[in-house]
N, C-alpha and C positions, 0 to 999 in steps of 0.2 A: 250159597244156595239161592239167594235172591238174584244173583247174576244169571244163573241158569234159568230161572223162571222168566226173567226179562227176555232172554234169548228165545225161549220157547214161545212166549207171547208175541214177540216180534215176528218170528218165523211163520206163525199161523194167523197173523192178522191179515185182513184183505189188503192187497197192495193197490191202492187207488192213488195214482199220481195226480198232480195238478191238472194235467191235460185231460185225463180221464174224467175228472170232476167237471171240467169245462164242457166236454162233449156231452156229459149227462145233462147239464143245464140246457144246452142247445136242443138236445133231443126232447127234453120235457116240454119246452116251449113249442116245438115244431109239430107236435102230434095233432093239434086241433086248429092250426093256423097256417094257411098257405104261405103268407109272407115269411113267417118264421121258418117254415119248412124249406123255402128257397134259400133263406139266409143260412140255415143249418148246412145245406148242401154246399153253398158257396164258401162258408168258413171252414168246413171240415178239412179240406185239403191243405189248409194253412196250419193246421194243428199237427205238431210233430211230437215225437217221443211217446207215442202210444205203443203198448205191447202189440205185437202183430195180430193176436187173436181179437183183442179189443178193437183194433183198427178195422179188421175185417167185419166184425159184428156191426159196428156203428156205420161203416161205409155202406153195408147192406141196408141198414135202417134209413140212411139218407135216400137211397133209391126207392125203397118200399114206401116211405112216406110221400116222396115227390110223385110217385105213381098215382096217388089219390087225386092230385091236383093238376098236373101239368101234361099237356100234349094231347094228341089224338088217342083213340083207344089202342092203336097199335104201339104208339110210343109208351103209353101207360103199361101195356102188357110187357114190352121190352124192359122198361125200368123195373117192373115187378120181378121179372125173372132174373135180372142182374142182381137186384137186392137179395132175393131169395138165395142165390148162389153164394154171395158173400156171407150171409148169415149162416147158411148150412156149413160153409167152410170153417167158420169160427167154432161152431158147435162140434164139428168133427175133430178139430184141433184140441178143443177143451170141453169134452163131453160132460164134465161134472160142474161146469160153470153155471151157477143158478141164474146169474144175470142174463146170459145168452138164452137160456131156456125160457126165462120170463119174457124176453124180447120176442122170441119165436112164438110163444103161447099167445101173446097179445096180438101178433100179426095173424096167426092161424085162426084165432077166435073171431076175427073180424074180416076174414077173407071170404069172398063169395064162393059158393060150392063149385062153380064152373071153372075155377082156377086150380082145382085139385091140390090144394096145399093146406090140408087139415089133418094129416096123418098122425101127428105127434101131440095133439092137444092133450090127451089123457096122460101120456107118459110125462110130458112137461109139467102138467098140473100136479102130478104125484111128487115130482122132484121139488116143485115150488112149495107145496104144502109141507113137505118134510123140512125144508129150510125154515119155513115160518114157525113150525112147532119147536124146532131146536133154537132158532134165533129169538123167539119170544122170551126165552130164559137168559140169553146172553147175546145181545145185538152187537155184531162186529161191523156190519155195514148198514148203518142207519138209513141212508138214502135208498138202498135196495129194499130193505125191509118195509120202509114207509111207502115206497112206490108200489110194491106188491099189494100191501094191505089196501091202499087207496084204489088200485085197479080192481081188486077182487070185490070191494064194496060197491063199486060202480057198475059191475058186470051185470 
């Protein structure tokens, strides 16, 4: 019986590999620092073995974050649209992934109205709140849980 319980727990635990954890660290540093954002973008392509949806989501975030700092307004707009496309692709591939919904919510909540990228704020927030209410009883992904709580407190 214990064996079946371990298989069940393993099957339903979040699968965060080493590379995913590294990408999360780069991401966290890059959000408020231009040098770290450039470093995140430069190092991202060197990181291998990410699941395709995770790769797409964070590839998008590299472009979205860099669009805040680098280039002319046209280059910023292009980077923003490329990043948005990668992130939306990840969400379309894995619509129940709370991490991707959290990433999109954080982007949309901070995007100027004239970019017209604010459509899913409420939908994503409901998914995030549901995750928080369930996860507060049984945290399976501590980084994600802590990141969401920190973000919501600072909002």
